[in-house]
C-alpha positions as CSV (number, residue, x, y, z in Angstrom):
1,X,145.7,-161.1,48.7
2,X,145.3,-164.9,48.7
3,X,148.3,-167.0,48.3
4,X,146.8,-169.1,45.5
5,X,144.2,-168.4,42.7
6,X,142.4,-171.4,41.3
7,X,140.7,-170.8,37.9
8,X,137.8,-173.0,36.9
9,X,136.6,-172.7,33.3
10,X,132.9,-173.4,32.8
11,X,130.0,-173.3,30.3
12,X,126.5,-174.5,31.0
13,X,127.5,-177.2,33.5
14,X,126.1,-175.9,36.8
15,X,125.8,-179.3,38.5
16,X,129.4,-180.2,37.8
17,X,130.5,-176.7,38.9
18,X,128.7,-177.1,42.2
19,X,130.5,-180.4,42.8
20,X,133.9,-178.8,42.1
21,X,133.2,-175.8,44.4
22,X,131.9,-178.1,47.1
23,X,135.3,-179.9,47.0
24,X,137.1,-176.6,47.5
25,X,135.0,-175.9,50.6
26,X,136.4,-179.1,52.2
27,X,140.1,-178.1,51.8
28,X,142.1,-177.7,54.9
29,X,144.3,-175.0,53.3
30,X,142.2,-171.8,53.1
31,X,144.5,-169.1,51.7
32,X,143.1,-169.3,48.2
33,X,140.5,-167.7,45.9
34,X,138.4,-169.4,43.2
35,X,137.9,-167.6,40.0
36,X,135.0,-169.1,37.9
37,X,135.8,-168.2,34.2
38,X,132.3,-168.4,32.7
39,X,132.0,-168.6,28.9
40,X,128.5,-167.1,28.9
41,X,126.4,-169.6,30.9
42,X,122.8,-169.0,31.9
43,X,121.4,-168.0,35.2
44,X,121.9,-171.4,36.7
45,X,125.7,-171.0,36.8
46,X,125.3,-167.6,38.4
47,X,123.0,-169.1,41.1
48,X,125.7,-171.7,41.9
49,X,128.4,-169.0,42.1
50,X,126.1,-166.9,44.4
51,X,125.4,-169.9,46.6
52,X,129.2,-170.6,47.1
53,X,130.3,-166.9,47.4
54,X,129.6,-166.9,51.2
55,X,131.7,-170.1,51.7
56,X,134.6,-169.3,49.4
57,X,136.6,-166.3,48.3
58,X,135.0,-166.5,44.9
59,X,135.1,-164.3,41.8
60,X,132.6,-165.0,39.0
61,X,134.2,-163.7,35.8
62,X,131.6,-163.9,33.0
63,X,131.4,-162.8,29.3
64,X,128.7,-163.3,26.7
65,X,129.0,-166.6,24.8
66,X,130.4,-166.1,21.3
67,X,131.9,-169.5,20.5
68,X,134.5,-171.1,22.6
69,X,136.6,-168.4,24.3
70,X,137.9,-169.9,27.5
């Protein structure tokens, strides 16, 4: 179990999500997980999460978009 969980809320902002995740890959403290709370984004967001899953302890939690539900 990681010491810290970081939750990132996102919706249809894959470029910005990639920038945030890239920052977490550069941290010197590594005992953390990143949970991407996705409010129903398209496949681009999933692709970003998939790309970073090998570099971070990453969980992509997604539900269908039905208005703002972060």
